[in-house]
C-alpha positions in Angstrom: -5.9 26.7 3.0 -8.7 25.2 0.9 -9.0 22.6 -1.8 -9.7 23.9 -5.3 -12.9 21.8 -5.6 -14.2 23.4 -2.4 -14.4 26.8 -4.2 -16.9 25.5 -6.7 -20.5 26.7 -6.2 -19.5 29.1 -3.4 -21.6 32.3 -3.5 -19.8 35.6 -4.2 -21.0 38.6 -2.1 -20.5 42.3 -2.7 -19.8 44.1 0.5 -20.9 47.5 -0.8 -24.1 46.3 -2.4 -24.7 43.8 0.3 -26.0 41.1 -2.1 -25.0 38.0 -3.8 -23.8 38.7 -7.3 -23.0 35.2 -8.6 -21.4 31.9 -7.7 -18.0 30.4 -8.5 -18.0 28.2 -11.5 -14.3 27.4 -11.8 -10.7 28.5 -11.2 -8.2 29.9 -13.6 -4.6 28.6 -12.8 -1.4 30.3 -13.8 0.9 27.2 -14.2 4.1 29.3 -14.4 3.4 31.2 -11.2 1.7 28.2 -9.5 -1.2 30.2 -8.3 -4.9 30.9 -9.0 -5.1 33.9 -11.3 -8.9 34.4 -11.3 -12.3 33.0 -10.3 -14.8 32.2 -13.0 -18.2 33.6 -12.0 -21.6 32.5 -13.1 -24.4 35.1 -12.9 -28.2 34.8 -13.3 -29.8 36.1 -16.5 -29.8 35.5 -20.2 -26.9 36.0 -22.7 -24.4 36.7 -20.0 -20.8 36.6 -21.1 -18.3 34.6 -19.1 -17.0 36.8 -16.3 -14.1 36.7 -14.0 -12.8 38.1 -10.7 -9.0 38.5 -10.6 -7.8 36.8 -7.4 -6.1 40.1 -6.4 -9.6 41.6 -6.2 -10.9 38.9 -3.7 -11.4 40.5 -0.3 -11.8 37.2 1.7 -12.5 33.5 1.3 -14.6 32.4 4.2 -16.2 29.1 5.1 -19.4 29.7 3.3 -18.8 32.6 0.8 -16.3 34.7 -1.1 -16.5 38.4 -0.6 -15.3 41.3 -2.8 -15.5 45.1 -2.3 -18.0 45.8 -5.0 -19.8 44.2 -7.9 -17.8 46.2 -10.4 -14.8 44.0 -9.7 -16.4 41.3 -11.7 -15.2 41.8 -15.3 -15.8 40.4 -18.7 -13.1 38.3 -20.4 -12.5 41.0 -23.1 -11.1 43.3 -20.4 -8.7 40.6 -19.1 -6.6 39.3 -22.0 -4.1 37.6 -19.7 -6.8 35.6 -18.0 -8.4 34.7 -21.3 -5.0 33.5 -22.6 -4.7 31.2 -19.5 -8.2 29.8 -20.1 -7.3 29.0 -23.7 -4.3 26.9 -22.5 -6.7 24.6 -20.8 -4.4 23.6 -18.0 -6.4 21.1 -16.0 -4.7 19.8 -12.9 -7.3 17.2 -11.9 -6.6 14.0 -13.8 -3.1 15.0 -14.9 -0.4 12.3 -14.6 2.3 13.0 -12.0 5.8 11.9 -13.0 9.3 12.5 -11.6 12.0 14.1 -13.7 13.7 10.7 -14.0 10.5 9.2 -15.5 8.8 7.5 -12.5 5.0 7.6 -12.7 3.6 8.4 -9.2 -0.1 8.6 -10.1 -2.7 11.1 -11.1 -3.4 14.5 -9.5 -6.8 14.7 -7.8 -6.8 18.2 -6.4 -4.6 21.1 -5.2 -4.6 23.3 -2.1 -4.9 27.1 -2.3 -3.7 29.8 0.1 -7.0 31.6 0.6 -5.3 34.9 1.2 -3.0 35.0 -1.8 -4.3 32.4 -4.2 -0.9 30.7 -4.3 -0.9 26.9 -4.6 0.4 25.2 -1.5 0.5 21.6 -2.5 -1.1 18.8 -4.6 -3.1 15.7 -3.7 -2.6 12.7 -5.9 -3.4 9.0 -6.0 -3.3 6.0 -8.3 -0.5 3.8 -9.9 2.3 3.7 -7.3 0.1 4.7 -4.5 -2.7 2.1 -5.1 0.0 -0.5 -5.3 0.8 0.1 -1.6 -2.3 1.2 0.2 -5.7 2.7 -0.4 -5.6 6.5 0.0 -4.0 9.6 -1.3 -0.7 11.5 -0.9 0.2 15.1 -0.5 3.2 16.8 -2.3 4.4 20.3 -1.4 4.2 22.7 -4.4 8.0 23.5 -4.0 8.8 20.0 -5.3 6.7 20.5 -8.5 8.7 21.7 -11.5 6.2 21.9 -14.3 2.4 22.0 -14.6 1.4 21.1 -18.1 -1.8 20.4 -19.9 -1.9 16.7 -19.1 1.3 16.1 -17.2 2.8 17.4 -13.9 6.6 17.0 -13.5 8.1 16.9 -10.0 11.5 16.5 -8.6 13.0 13.0 -8.0 13.0 13.9 -4.3 9.2 13.9 -4.4 9.1 10.3 -3.2 11.1 11.2 -0.2 9.1 14.3 0.6 5.5 13.3 -0.2 3.2 12.2 2.6 0.4 9.8 2.4 -2.9 11.1 3.8 -4.9 8.6 5.9 -7.3 10.1 8.4 -4.8 12.7 9.6 -2.0 10.1 9.9 0.9 11.2 7.7 3.7 8.9 6.7 6.4 9.5 4.2 5.9 7.5 1.0 9.5 6.5 0.9 9.1 4.6 4.2 6.0 3.0 2.9 7.6 1.9 -0.3 10.7 0.5 1.4 8.7 -1.4 4.0 6.4 -2.8 1.4 9.2 -3.9 -1.0 10.8 -5.8 1.9 7.7 -7.7 2.8 8.1 -10.5 0.2 11.9 -10.8 0.7 11.3 -11.0 4.5 8.7 -13.6 4.0 11.0 -15.7 1.9 13.9 -15.4 4.4 11.6 -16.4 7.3 10.4 -19.4 5.3 14.0 -20.5 4.6 14.9 -20.1 8.3 11.9 -22.1 9.3 12.7 -24.9 6.9 16.3 -25.0 8.1 15.2 -25.2 11.7 12.8 -28.0 11.0 15.4 -30.0 9.1 18.0 -29.5 11.9 15.4 -30.6 14.5 14.6 -33.8 12.6 18.3 -34.6 12.1 18.9 -34.1 15.8 16.0 -36.4 16.8 17.3 -39.2 14.5 20.8 -38.9 15.9 19.6 -39.0 19.5 17.4 -42.0 18.8 20.3 -43.9 17.2 22.6 -43.2 20.2 20.0 -44.3 22.7 19.6 -47.6 20.9 23.3 -48.3 20.9 23.8 -47.4 24.6 20.7 -49.2 26.0 20.3 -52.8 24.6 16.8 -54.3 24.8 15.9 -56.0 28.2 14.2 -59.1 26.6 16.6 -61.5 24.9 15.3 -62.9 21.7 14.0 -66.5 21.9 16.3 -68.9 20.0 15.2 -72.1 18.3 16.5 -75.4 20.1 19.0 -77.5 18.3 18.8 -81.3 17.7 21.1 -82.1 20.6 19.0 -80.2 23.0 15.7 -81.7 21.8 14.2 -83.9 24.6 13.2 -87.5 23.9 9.6 -87.9 23.0 7.8 -90.1 25.6 6.1 -93.2 24.4 2.4 -93.3 24.1 0.0 -96.3 24.8 -0.5 -97.0 21.2 3.2 -97.2 20.5 4.9 -100.6 21.2 7.6 -100.7 23.8 11.1 -101.7 22.6 12.1 -105.2 23.9 14.7 -105.4 26.5 17.6 -107.8 26.5 17.0 -111.1 28.4 18.7 -111.5 31.7 21.0 -114.7 31.3 22.6 -114.5 34.8 20.1 -117.0 36.3 20.9 -119.7 33.7 24.6 -119.4 34.2 24.2 -120.1 37.9 
């Protein structure tokens, strides 16, 4: 398969003439059939009308060039009324908004993939809006989940969110899983914060309780010093400067 943008500027080679007869200027999409109806060809020269190659006339799409059987397969628009009608509808997939049938905006279409052999659309690549809110990158949606391709809107099934894959360097992951895991990040953070706060409060309460129990079971070793009372207060010794109290005279000698 090949992206639609990879067709642009590819040379067109006629196998019978063995020469390049133009380059690809654009693709004409049939939105109803979800396929590429024709290639728009640009040729050298003056006053050339816009010309087309119906995709059914393409012999092969290679890595470097598109081949057709003969140059006569390139036709003017006047000979291809159905192709001209499709070009007038101006269905442009790139830049169209992608919404689900229930009204959820997924983003904008960037490109689509083409089956090189048949011209059928295989899938669509889109980004923006919902996608950018989750990660940087793009997503792929299978064409079977696309209901309508309009001028500026692409409608897909509600199951598109379950079936789309994000594209990230070859790593594919369903968008529903990305959405669910992302939406739970904030709630998970809040829950962990609550649990952490609860654990901290429980630890503090336990520490306080243990400290109080230890104080009650283990009284302090040093008794507090009490102030002496007046009864226990020792007599103050006399100093040299203070007079001694007189003693009572001894009258026993006089009586004898």
